[in-house]
C-alpha positions in Angstrom: 42.5 -15.7 17.0 40.0 -13.2 15.5 36.6 -14.1 14.3 36.2 -14.8 10.8 34.1 -12.7 8.4 32.1 -15.6 7.4 31.1 -16.4 11.2 30.5 -12.8 11.9 28.3 -12.9 8.7 26.3 -15.8 9.9 25.8 -14.4 13.4 24.5 -11.1 12.1 22.0 -13.0 9.8 20.8 -15.1 12.8 20.1 -11.9 14.8 18.2 -10.4 11.9 16.2 -13.6 11.4 15.3 -13.8 15.3 14.2 -10.1 15.2 11.8 -11.0 12.2 10.6 -13.8 14.0 9.8 -11.5 16.9 7.7 -9.3 14.5 5.6 -11.7 12.8 3.3 -12.6 15.7 2.8 -9.1 16.3 2.1 -8.3 12.7 -0.5 -11.1 12.6 -1.9 -9.6 15.9 -2.2 -6.3 14.4 -4.1 -7.7 11.3 -6.6 -9.6 13.5 -7.1 -6.6 15.6 -7.6 -4.3 12.5 -10.4 -6.5 11.3 -12.4 -6.8 14.7 -11.4 -3.6 16.8 -9.6 -1.1 14.8 -9.2 1.5 17.7 -7.5 -1.0 19.8 -5.0 -1.8 17.0 -4.4 1.9 16.4 -3.7 2.2 19.9 -1.3 -0.9 20.1 0.6 0.4 17.0 0.8 4.0 18.5 2.7 2.6 21.2 5.4 0.7 19.3 8.8 2.6 19.0 9.4 4.5 16.0 11.3 2.9 13.0 10.7 0.8 9.9 8.9 -2.0 12.0 6.3 0.5 13.2 5.9 1.9 9.9 5.3 -1.7 8.4 2.6 -2.3 11.3 1.0 0.9 10.4 0.8 0.0 6.5 -0.5 -3.5 7.8 -3.2 -2.0 9.8 -4.3 0.4 7.3 -4.4 -2.5 4.6 -6.5 -4.9 6.9 -8.7 -2.1 8.3 -9.4 -0.9 4.5 -10.7 -4.4 3.4 -13.6 -3.7 5.9 -13.9 0.0 6.3 -12.2 2.5 3.9 -13.6 5.5 5.3 -12.5 4.6 8.9 -9.2 3.6 7.7 -8.7 6.9 5.5 -9.9 9.2 8.4 -7.2 7.5 10.8 -4.7 8.0 8.1 -5.5 11.5 7.0 -4.7 12.5 10.6 -1.1 11.3 10.5 1.8 14.1 10.0 3.2 13.5 6.5 5.7 10.7 6.9 6.9 7.4 5.1 4.2 5.5 7.5 1.4 7.8 6.3 2.4 7.3 2.4 2.8 3.6 2.7 -0.6 3.4 4.7 -2.4 5.5 2.0 -0.9 3.0 -0.6 -2.3 0.1 1.3 -5.7 2.0 1.5 -5.6 2.9 -2.4 -5.0 -0.9 -3.2 -7.7 -2.1 -1.2 -10.0 0.2 -2.2 -9.4 -0.1 -5.9 -9.9 -4.0 -5.6 -13.6 -3.3 -3.9 -14.8 -0.3 -5.5 -12.8 1.5 -8.1 -15.1 4.4 -9.0 -15.2 5.2 -5.1 -11.7 5.5 -5.0 -11.3 7.6 -8.3 -14.0 10.1 -6.8 -11.8 10.3 -3.6 -8.6 11.0 -5.5 -10.3 13.8 -8.0 -10.6 15.8 -4.9 -7.1 15.5 -3.5 -4.5 18.1 -3.9 -1.4 17.4 -6.4 1.4 15.7 -4.9 3.5 12.5 -4.3 0.7 10.5 -2.3 -1.9 11.4 -4.7 0.5 10.3 -7.9 1.3 7.2 -5.9 -2.7 6.4 -5.2 -3.6 7.1 -8.4 -1.0 4.4 -9.8 -2.3 2.0 -7.3 -6.0 2.4 -8.1 -5.3 2.3 -11.8 -3.1 -0.8 -11.5 -5.7 -2.6 -9.7 -8.5 -1.4 -11.8 -6.9 -2.2 -14.7 -6.7 -6.0 -13.7 -10.2 -6.2 -14.5 -11.2 -3.1 -16.6 -8.1 -1.7 -18.5 -10.4 0.6 -20.6 -12.0 2.1 -17.3 -8.7 2.4 -15.7 -7.2 4.3 -18.6 -10.2 6.7 -18.9 -9.9 7.4 -15.3 -6.1 8.4 -15.4 -6.9 10.6 -18.4 -9.4 12.9 -16.1 -7.7 12.7 -13.0 -5.4 15.6 -13.6 -1.5 16.1 -13.6 0.6 14.7 -16.2 3.0 13.0 -13.9 -0.3 10.9 -12.7 -1.5 10.3 -16.2 2.2 8.9 -17.1 2.7 6.9 -14.2 -0.9 5.5 -14.2 -0.9 4.8 -18.0 2.3 2.8 -17.5 0.7 1.0 -14.5 -2.5 0.1 -16.7 -0.4 -0.9 -19.7 1.5 -3.4 -17.4 -1.6 -4.7 -15.5 -3.9 -5.2 -18.5 -4.7 -8.8 -19.2 -3.5 -8.1 -22.8 -0.1 -7.0 -21.8 0.2 -10.4 -19.7 -0.5 -12.9 -22.6 2.4 -14.4 -24.9 1.0 -13.4 -28.1 0.9 -9.7 -29.6 -2.5 -8.0 -29.6 -3.7 -7.4 -33.0 -5.2 -4.0 -34.1 
């Protein structure tokens, strides 16, 4: 008798769940190593097989490292060749940096060449900055450069500002 589609689906889901469980402890380990010994974490992650899991570990490492040492995390990621892992890591660094020092993040971004990574980082910095200082975030995006950056970051600022999250209209 052939296997039912439902049984096959449940087996596939079980395997995906077991695969996820396998990566959770490794992800936690990378996070701990990033806070205590970033070069060891880089060596560990570099030895993982290529793919989405490795990309996720790179992003996790970048996020954790940037919480304590943005310049170190940034120096590591800037050496990577262009890839989804690099773009994701830059996104994580921009978010962490903007939480701690949005003006320093803005100064760094002002010197980056135009491109999708810069646009994404500008959006992240603007979104984080707008959480506490929407006018400051908006001023940042107005001087940063490209129309694409300004448009995307303005939308991010508007959706992240405290006024946009209230349930009553803002009066002029």
